[in-house]
KOLSERO-909468 format. One record per residue (C-alpha): residue number from 1; residue in one letter; x, y, z. Coordinates in nm, 2 decimals, m for minus. Layout:
// residues N
(NUM, "A", (X, Y, Z)) ...
// end
This chain:
// residues 431
(1, "M", (13.35, 23.47, m11.51)) (2, "R", (13.03, 23.63, m11.65)) (3, "K", (12.86, 23.42, m11.91)) (4, "L", (12.75, 23.60, m12.23)) (5, "H", (12.41, 23.52, m12.36)) (6, "P", (12.41, 23.34, m12.70)) (7, "Q", (12.20, 23.62, m12.85)) (8, "Y", (12.50, 23.86, m12.85)) (9, "G", (12.65, 23.93, m13.18)) (10, "F", (13.01, 23.90, m13.29)) (11, "N", (13.11, 24.26, m13.23)) (12, "T", (12.97, 24.24, m12.87)) (13, "L", (13.15, 23.91, m12.81)) (14, "A", (13.48, 24.05, m12.94)) (15, "V", (13.46, 24.32, m12.68)) (16, "H", (13.32, 24.13, m12.38)) (17, "A", (13.39, 23.76, m12.41)) (18, "G", (13.64, 23.63, m12.15)) (19, "T", (13.71, 23.98, m12.00)) (20, "A", (13.47, 24.07, m11.72)) (21, "P", (13.57, 24.36, m11.49)) (22, "D", (13.84, 24.26, m11.24)) (23, "P", (13.65, 24.13, m10.93)) (24, "T", (13.91, 24.26, m10.69)) (25, "T", (13.97, 24.61, m10.81)) (26, "G", (13.68, 24.67, m11.05)) (27, "A", (13.92, 24.75, m11.33)) (28, "R", (13.75, 24.76, m11.67)) (29, "S", (14.06, 24.66, m11.87)) (30, "F", (14.15, 24.30, m11.80)) (31, "P", (14.47, 24.29, m11.59)) (32, "I", (14.81, 24.16, m11.69)) (33, "Y", (14.89, 23.88, m11.45)) (34, "Q", (15.27, 23.90, m11.50)) (35, "T", (15.36, 23.61, m11.28)) (36, "S", (15.52, 23.27, m11.31)) (37, "S", (15.36, 23.09, m11.02)) (38, "Y", (15.06, 23.09, m10.78)) (39, "V", (15.03, 23.02, m10.40)) (40, "F", (14.85, 22.70, m10.30)) (41, "D", (14.59, 22.70, m10.02)) (42, "D", (14.75, 22.40, m9.86)) (43, "A", (14.91, 22.06, m9.95)) (44, "D", (14.58, 21.90, m10.05)) (45, "H", (14.50, 22.19, m10.28)) (46, "A", (14.83, 22.16, m10.45)) (47, "A", (14.79, 21.79, m10.49)) (48, "S", (14.45, 21.83, m10.64)) (49, "L", (14.57, 22.08, m10.89)) (50, "F", (14.87, 21.87, m11.00)) (51, "N", (14.63, 21.56, m11.03)) (52, "L", (14.39, 21.76, m11.25)) (53, "Q", (14.12, 21.71, m10.99)) (54, "A", (14.05, 22.08, m10.94)) (55, "P", (14.06, 22.39, m11.16)) (56, "G", (14.31, 22.66, m11.09)) (57, "F", (14.66, 22.80, m11.16)) (58, "I", (14.99, 22.62, m11.09)) (59, "Y", (15.25, 22.77, m11.32)) (60, "S", (15.22, 23.01, m11.61)) (61, "R", (15.37, 22.76, m11.86)) (62, "L", (15.05, 22.57, m11.81)) (63, "T", (14.78, 22.83, m11.73)) (64, "N", (14.77, 23.20, m11.66)) (65, "P", (14.47, 23.42, m11.59)) (66, "T", (14.54, 23.67, m11.87)) (67, "V", (14.62, 23.39, m12.12)) (68, "A", (14.30, 23.21, m12.01)) (69, "A", (14.09, 23.52, m12.08)) (70, "L", (14.23, 23.52, m12.43)) (71, "E", (14.16, 23.15, m12.47)) (72, "E", (13.80, 23.20, m12.37)) (73, "K", (13.75, 23.50, m12.60)) (74, "L", (13.89, 23.32, m12.90)) (75, "A", (13.71, 22.99, m12.84)) (76, "T", (13.39, 23.19, m12.81)) (77, "L", (13.45, 23.38, m13.13)) (78, "E", (13.53, 23.06, m13.32)) (79, "G", (13.23, 22.87, m13.17)) (80, "G", (13.47, 22.62, m13.00)) (81, "R", (13.46, 22.44, m12.67)) (82, "G", (13.81, 22.53, m12.55)) (83, "G", (14.13, 22.70, m12.65)) (84, "T", (14.50, 22.68, m12.59)) (85, "V", (14.71, 22.98, m12.65)) (86, "T", (15.07, 22.94, m12.76)) (87, "S", (15.39, 23.14, m12.82)) (88, "S", (15.35, 23.16, m13.20)) (89, "G", (15.15, 23.04, m13.50)) (90, "H", (15.40, 22.76, m13.57)) (91, "A", (15.38, 22.66, m13.21)) (92, "A", (15.00, 22.64, m13.25)) (93, "E", (15.04, 22.41, m13.55)) (94, "T", (15.27, 22.18, m13.36)) (95, "L", (15.07, 22.18, m13.05)) (96, "A", (14.75, 22.10, m13.25)) (97, "L", (14.91, 21.78, m13.40)) (98, "F", (15.09, 21.67, m13.09)) (99, "P", (14.81, 21.48, m12.92)) (100, "L", (14.72, 21.32, m13.26)) (101, "M", (15.05, 21.20, m13.41)) (102, "A", (15.31, 20.93, m13.33)) (103, "P", (15.62, 20.82, m13.51)) (104, "G", (15.53, 20.67, m13.85)) (105, "M", (15.19, 20.84, m13.87)) (106, "E", (15.08, 21.07, m14.15)) (107, "V", (14.91, 21.41, m14.18)) (108, "I", (14.75, 21.50, m14.51)) (109, "V", (14.84, 21.86, m14.59)) (110, "A", (14.71, 22.11, m14.85)) (111, "N", (14.98, 22.21, m15.09)) (112, "K", (14.88, 22.58, m15.09)) (113, "L", (15.01, 22.71, m14.76)) (114, "Y", (15.24, 22.96, m14.60)) (115, "G", (15.59, 22.87, m14.70)) (116, "G", (15.71, 22.83, m14.34)) (117, "T", (15.43, 22.58, m14.28)) (118, "I", (15.52, 22.38, m14.58)) (119, "N", (15.88, 22.36, m14.45)) (120, "L", (15.76, 22.27, m14.10)) (121, "M", (15.53, 22.00, m14.21)) (122, "G", (15.74, 21.86, m14.49)) (123, "K", (16.09, 21.87, m14.33)) (124, "S", (16.11, 21.95, m13.96)) (125, "Y", (15.83, 21.71, m13.86)) (126, "R", (16.03, 21.43, m14.01)) (127, "K", (16.26, 21.46, m13.70)) (128, "F", (15.95, 21.35, m13.50)) (129, "G", (15.88, 21.07, m13.73)) (130, "W", (15.57, 21.25, m13.86)) (131, "N", (15.51, 21.22, m14.23)) (132, "A", (15.33, 21.49, m14.43)) (133, "V", (15.15, 21.39, m14.75)) (134, "F", (15.09, 21.70, m14.97)) (135, "V", (14.78, 21.71, m15.19)) (136, "D", (14.61, 21.97, m15.42)) (137, "T", (14.41, 22.21, m15.21)) (138, "D", (14.17, 22.26, m15.50)) (139, "N", (14.07, 21.90, m15.53)) (140, "P", (13.89, 21.74, m15.23)) (141, "D", (13.91, 21.40, m15.40)) (142, "D", (14.29, 21.41, m15.37)) (143, "F", (14.25, 21.43, m14.99)) (144, "R", (14.03, 21.12, m15.01)) (145, "R", (14.28, 20.93, m15.22)) (146, "A", (14.56, 21.01, m14.98)) (147, "V", (14.39, 20.86, m14.68)) (148, "T", (14.56, 20.55, m14.54)) (149, "E", (14.55, 20.36, m14.21)) (150, "K", (14.83, 20.58, m14.09)) (151, "T", (14.64, 20.90, m14.15)) (152, "R", (14.58, 21.09, m13.82)) (153, "A", (14.48, 21.44, m13.94)) (154, "I", (14.41, 21.66, m14.24)) (155, "F", (14.55, 22.01, m14.23)) (156, "I", (14.45, 22.31, m14.45)) (157, "E", (14.46, 22.68, m14.46)) (158, "N", (14.14, 22.88, m14.49)) (159, "L", (14.21, 23.16, m14.74)) (160, "A", (14.57, 23.04, m14.79)) (161, "N", (14.87, 23.26, m14.77)) (162, "P", (14.99, 23.42, m14.99)) (163, "G", (14.75, 23.39, m15.28)) (164, "G", (14.41, 23.40, m15.10)) (165, "V", (14.32, 23.05, m15.21)) (166, "V", (13.98, 22.95, m15.07)) (167, "A", (13.95, 22.59, m14.97)) (168, "D", (13.63, 22.39, m15.00)) (169, "L", (13.58, 22.35, m14.63)) (170, "E", (13.26, 22.15, m14.64)) (171, "A", (13.39, 21.90, m14.89)) (172, "I", (13.73, 21.85, m14.72)) (173, "A", (13.55, 21.82, m14.38)) (174, "K", (13.34, 21.54, m14.53)) (175, "V", (13.66, 21.35, m14.64)) (176, "A", (13.80, 21.39, m14.28)) (177, "N", (13.48, 21.27, m14.13)) (178, "E", (13.46, 20.96, m14.36)) (179, "A", (13.82, 20.88, m14.27)) (180, "G", (13.75, 20.92, m13.90)) (181, "V", (14.03, 21.18, m13.85)) (182, "P", (14.02, 21.55, m13.74)) (183, "L", (14.02, 21.83, m13.99)) (184, "V", (14.26, 22.11, m13.86)) (185, "V", (14.21, 22.45, m14.03)) (186, "D", (14.45, 22.74, m14.00)) (187, "N", (14.21, 23.04, m14.00)) (188, "T", (14.47, 23.31, m13.96)) (189, "M", (14.40, 23.49, m14.29)) (190, "A", (14.02, 23.49, m14.26)) (191, "T", (13.98, 23.54, m13.88)) (192, "P", (13.65, 23.42, m13.71)) (193, "F", (13.49, 23.75, m13.82)) (194, "L", (13.49, 23.64, m14.19)) (195, "S", (13.47, 23.26, m14.15)) (196, "Q", (13.42, 23.00, m13.88)) (197, "P", (13.55, 22.67, m14.01)) (198, "L", (13.39, 22.47, m13.72)) (199, "E", (13.05, 22.56, m13.87)) (200, "W", (13.16, 22.37, m14.19)) (201, "G", (13.27, 22.06, m14.02)) (202, "A", (13.63, 22.13, m13.91)) (203, "D", (13.73, 21.99, m13.57)) (204, "I", (14.02, 22.20, m13.47)) (205, "V", (14.12, 22.56, m13.57)) (206, "V", (14.46, 22.73, m13.53)) (207, "H", (14.57, 23.09, m13.57)) (208, "S", (14.88, 23.29, m13.56)) (209, "T", (14.74, 23.56, m13.33)) (210, "T", (15.03, 23.78, m13.43)) (211, "K", (14.84, 23.88, m13.74)) (212, "F", (14.49, 24.02, m13.76)) (213, "L", (14.38, 23.92, m13.41)) (214, "S", (14.65, 24.13, m13.25)) (215, "G", (14.64, 24.37, m13.54)) (216, "Q", (14.95, 24.59, m13.51)) (217, "G", (15.24, 24.35, m13.52)) (218, "N", (15.33, 24.40, m13.16)) (219, "A", (15.26, 24.06, m13.00)) (220, "L", (15.38, 23.72, m13.12)) (221, "G", (15.14, 23.43, m13.05)) (222, "G", (14.91, 23.15, m13.16)) (223, "V", (14.61, 22.96, m13.05)) (224, "V", (14.45, 22.61, m13.09)) (225, "I", (14.07, 22.59, m13.06)) (226, "D", (13.89, 22.26, m13.03)) (227, "S", (13.53, 22.21, m13.13)) (228, "G", (13.48, 21.96, m12.86)) (229, "K", (13.29, 21.73, m13.10)) (230, "F", (13.55, 21.48, m13.22)) (231, "P", (13.49, 21.13, m13.08)) (232, "W", (13.81, 21.06, m12.88)) (233, "L", (13.66, 20.82, m12.63)) (234, "G", (13.74, 20.46, m12.72)) (235, "N", (13.92, 20.57, m13.04)) (236, "S", (14.24, 20.36, m13.07)) (237, "K", (14.39, 20.59, m13.33)) (238, "Y", (14.45, 20.85, m13.06)) (239, "P", (14.59, 20.67, m12.75)) (240, "S", (14.70, 21.00, m12.59)) (241, "L", (14.34, 21.09, m12.54)) (242, "S", (14.17, 20.75, m12.53)) (243, "E", (14.40, 20.54, m12.31)) (244, "P", (14.52, 20.58, m11.95)) (245, "S", (14.78, 20.84, m11.89)) (246, "P", (15.06, 20.70, m11.66)) (247, "E", (15.18, 21.05, m11.56)) (248, "Y", (14.83, 21.12, m11.41)) (249, "N", (14.77, 20.80, m11.23)) (250, "G", (14.60, 20.63, m11.52)) (251, "L", (14.36, 20.91, m11.59)) (252, "T", (14.20, 20.88, m11.94)) (253, "F", (14.15, 21.23, m12.08)) (254, "A", (13.85, 21.14, m12.30)) (255, "E", (13.67, 20.97, m12.02)) (256, "T", (13.75, 21.22, m11.75)) (257, "F", (13.70, 21.55, m11.94)) (258, "G", (13.46, 21.46, m12.21)) (259, "D", (13.44, 21.74, m12.47)) (260, "L", (13.72, 21.92, m12.30)) (261, "A", (13.96, 21.63, m12.34)) (262, "Y", (14.17, 21.77, m12.62)) (263, "T", (14.20, 22.11, m12.46)) (264, "M", (14.29, 21.97, m12.12)) (265, "Y", (14.56, 21.75, m12.28)) (266, "S", (14.70, 22.05, m12.46)) (267, "H", (14.75, 22.23, m12.13)) (268, "A", (14.84, 21.94, m11.90)) (269, "I", (15.09, 21.77, m12.13)) (270, "S", (15.15, 21.96, m12.46)) (271, "L", (15.23, 22.30, m12.29)) (272, "R", (15.39, 22.12, m12.00)) (273, "D", (15.64, 21.93, m12.21)) (274, "L", (15.68, 22.15, m12.52)) (275, "G", (15.69, 22.48, m12.33)) (276, "C", (15.54, 22.69, m12.61)) (277, "S", (15.34, 22.92, m12.38)) (278, "Q", (15.24, 23.28, m12.46)) (279, "S", (15.35, 23.56, m12.24)) (280, "P", (15.08, 23.74, m12.03)) (281, "M", (15.19, 24.07, m12.19)) (282, "N", (15.14, 23.94, m12.54)) (283, "A", (14.80, 23.79, m12.44)) (284, "W", (14.69, 24.12, m12.30)) (285, "I", (14.79, 24.31, m12.61)) (286, "T", (14.60, 24.06, m12.82)) (287, "L", (14.29, 24.08, m12.60)) (288, "N", (14.28, 24.45, m12.66)) (289, "G", (14.34, 24.41, m13.03)) (290, "I", (14.05, 24.17, m13.07)) (291, "E", (13.81, 24.43, m12.94)) (292, "T", (13.85, 24.63, m13.26)) (293, "L", (13.88, 24.32, m13.49)) (294, "P", (13.54, 24.36, m13.66)) (295, "L", (13.60, 24.73, m13.74)) (296, "R", (13.95, 24.67, m13.87)) (297, "I", (13.85, 24.37, m14.09)) (298, "E", (13.57, 24.56, m14.26)) (299, "R", (13.82, 24.83, m14.36)) (300, "H", (14.09, 24.58, m14.45)) (301, "C", (13.86, 24.40, m14.68)) (302, "S", (13.70, 24.70, m14.85)) (303, "N", (14.04, 24.86, m14.91)) (304, "A", (14.19, 24.54, m15.04)) (305, "L", (13.91, 24.48, m15.30)) (306, "E", (13.95, 24.84, m15.43)) (307, "V", (14.32, 24.79, m15.46)) (308, "A", (14.27, 24.46, m15.64)) (309, "L", (14.03, 24.61, m15.88)) (310, "F", (14.28, 24.89, m15.96)) (311, "L", (14.57, 24.64, m16.01)) (312, "E", (14.36, 24.42, m16.23)) (313, "K", (14.34, 24.71, m16.48)) (314, "H", (14.70, 24.83, m16.45)) (315, "H", (14.92, 24.80, m16.76)) (316, "Q", (15.22, 24.69, m16.55)) (317, "V", (15.03, 24.40, m16.39)) (318, "E", (15.00, 24.05, m16.55)) (319, "W", (14.74, 23.91, m16.31)) (320, "V", (14.58, 23.95, m15.97)) (321, "S", (14.49, 23.67, m15.73)) (322, "H", (14.21, 23.79, m15.50)) (323, "A", (13.90, 23.58, m15.43)) (324, "G", (13.68, 23.89, m15.43)) (325, "L", (13.74, 23.94, m15.81)) (326, "E", (13.49, 23.79, m16.05)) (327, "S", (13.79, 23.67, m16.25)) (328, "S", (13.92, 23.46, m15.96)) (329, "P", (13.86, 23.08, m15.98)) (330, "Y", (13.78, 23.10, m15.61)) (331, "Y", (13.51, 23.37, m15.65)) (332, "D", (13.22, 23.13, m15.59)) (333, "L", (13.39, 22.95, m15.29)) (334, "G", (13.46, 23.30, m15.15)) (335, "K", (13.09, 23.39, m15.17)) (336, "K", (13.00, 23.07, m14.99)) (337, "Y", (13.26, 23.06, m14.71)) (338, "L", (13.35, 23.43, m14.68)) (339, "P", (13.03, 23.63, m14.76)) (340, "D", (13.14, 23.94, m14.57)) (341, "G", (13.48, 23.97, m14.73)) (342, "T", (13.76, 23.77, m14.88)) (343, "G", (14.04, 23.91, m14.68)) (344, "S", (14.31, 24.17, m14.73)) (345, "V", (14.61, 23.96, m14.83)) (346, "F", (14.65, 23.88, m15.19)) (347, "T", (14.91, 23.85, m15.47)) (348, "F", (14.97, 23.99, m15.81)) (349, "G", (15.22, 23.94, m16.09)) (350, "V", (15.42, 24.24, m16.20)) (351, "K", (15.54, 24.26, m16.56)) (352, "G", (15.92, 24.23, m16.58)) (353, "G", (15.93, 23.95, m16.33)) (354, "Y", (16.18, 23.93, m16.05)) (355, "E", (16.38, 24.25, m16.12)) (356, "S", (16.06, 24.46, m16.16)) (357, "G", (15.93, 24.32, m15.84)) (358, "L", (16.24, 24.41, m15.64)) (359, "K", (16.23, 24.76, m15.80)) (360, "M", (15.87, 24.80, m15.68)) (361, "L", (15.96, 24.70, m15.33)) (362, "E", (16.23, 24.98, m15.32)) (363, "T", (16.00, 25.25, m15.45)) (364, "V", (15.68, 25.22, m15.25)) (365, "E", (15.64, 25.49, m14.99)) (366, "L", (15.34, 25.40, m14.77)) (367, "F", (15.38, 25.02, m14.79)) (368, "S", (15.63, 24.87, m14.54)) (369, "H", (15.85, 24.59, m14.67)) (370, "V", (15.82, 24.34, m14.38)) (371, "A", (15.76, 23.97, m14.33)) (372, "N", (15.42, 23.99, m14.17)) (373, "I", (15.05, 24.03, m14.26)) (374, "G", (14.74, 24.16, m14.08)) (375, "D", (14.88, 24.49, m13.96)) (376, "T", (14.70, 24.82, m13.96)) (377, "H", (14.98, 24.93, m14.18)) (378, "S", (14.99, 24.82, m14.55)) (379, "L", (15.27, 24.57, m14.61)) (380, "I", (15.44, 24.44, m14.92)) (381, "L", (15.66, 24.14, m14.98)) (382, "H", (15.83, 23.93, m15.25)) (383, "P", (15.76, 23.58, m15.12)) (384, "A", (16.00, 23.40, m15.35)) (385, "S", (16.30, 23.58, m15.19)) (386, "T", (16.17, 23.58, m14.83)) (387, "T", (15.89, 23.38, m14.67)) (388, "H", (15.89, 23.11, m14.94)) (389, "R", (16.26, 23.11, m15.03)) (390, "Q", (16.32, 22.76, m14.88)) (391, "L", (16.09, 22.60, m15.13)) (392, "S", (16.19, 22.44, m15.46)) (393, "D", (16.09, 22.61, m15.79)) (394, "E", (15.81, 22.37, m15.83)) (395, "Q", (15.68, 22.43, m15.48)) (396, "L", (15.70, 22.81, m15.53)) (397, "I", (15.47, 22.78, m15.83)) (398, "T", (15.23, 22.55, m15.65)) (399, "A", (15.22, 22.78, m15.35)) (400, "G", (15.15, 23.08, m15.57)) (401, "A", (15.49, 23.24, m15.50)) (402, "G", (15.66, 23.25, m15.83)) (403, "A", (15.94, 23.50, m15.92)) (404, "E", (15.70, 23.77, m16.04)) (405, "V", (15.47, 23.75, m15.74)) (406, "I", (15.42, 24.04, m15.51)) (407, "R", (15.22, 23.99, m15.19)) (408, "L", (15.02, 24.27, m15.04)) (409, "S", (14.86, 24.29, m14.69)) (410, "I", (14.63, 24.59, m14.72)) (411, "G", (14.59, 24.80, m14.41)) (412, "I", (14.34, 25.06, m14.29)) (413, "E", (14.48, 25.37, m14.45)) (414, "C", (14.29, 25.59, m14.70)) (415, "V", (14.26, 25.36, m15.00)) (416, "E", (14.32, 25.64, m15.24)) (417, "D", (14.66, 25.70, m15.09)) (418, "L", (14.75, 25.33, m15.12)) (419, "I", (14.64, 25.32, m15.48)) (420, "A", (14.85, 25.62, m15.57)) (421, "D", (15.15, 25.47, m15.40)) (422, "L", (15.12, 25.15, m15.59)) (423, "D", (15.07, 25.33, m15.91)) (424, "Q", (15.39, 25.54, m15.88)) (425, "A", (15.59, 25.23, m15.78)) (426, "L", (15.46, 25.03, m16.07)) (427, "E", (15.54, 25.30, m16.31)) (428, "R", (15.89, 25.33, m16.18)) (429, "S", (15.94, 24.95, m16.18)) (430, "K", (15.94, 24.94, m16.56)) (431, "Q", (16.23, 25.19, m16.59)) 
// end
């Protein structure tokens, strides 16, 4: 596949990375390889593929050409060494931790996260014997104090859902480095166009590709991107990567594959055994969506800031949480880590609390009431009754999803129309 010169900018890479013209047909649009399996040249070729001695395709649960193109594109955009595409964002989170964790081990988790991730980390992972230790996102020292000999990773969201909380990436990465464990960052809300956590010391990045990367809510998916810089070789904390693998004739991933060890393990074992592969069709949809990512994100961000400024002055609004507002406690961190825009997903508190919030949901006209973000359409949600409803009252407050909270995901429509729609809905919410 054609290598892109490092001088190319983000917009160019979004269009071209991973998707050279089809060598057989000359098709400009990258093909959908809608197949489950691939023909081997001969018995020796098959054996070499199964032994990880030669590159190639075996079965689409492990690798697929369309999926591989998406992996290359996203790894390039994040500045990573390799990528592993998954069936969903939650699948990406699980696959990211799978090579790192073992029963009884701990992952330190930021407490300001998407509600589904809080539930996944704090409850479902207990069935694996994995223990999540939640700490305050806003205080890097809390991460440091939480480190024990059982710690195997630190997990945070960059621009956390739903309130647009900006984590101090550099400071938390320093804690992870001192502890000798990888920092895993969910970059879904920011996208690599606005922020690249690997530049600030993160080791692994995950996304729900369902959101901004795909861009239209048509393709479920996730991805895990590895920096290729974490020292796995000889590291006893991570035997999956540093010790011989019996299923591959004693092969040691860190020794054999070097800076691709984590990505190779994710394909050869994690995808093989967990089965959380993305379909070629969804990968193809996302590939095409990413080509317009820079243009969309610019409009998303500019629209969102205008809407936030409007809401901040509205008499029916108690508060607005958007890192682009000078009133935000995350304003300075936003300028540092997201200089080109602080995203398009944010929250506000409507006067009248729960009942006024539900009334507003019922009276908007352009905003769609759905459990998603990152769509070209503008979306609205009441997190406490939907995405975060499984949390306790205390967790709801901590996560920024109290009873009065409304979450907006601002699309690419005419911002004047969006403001007018919110204005009429807010006025009707007080009746």
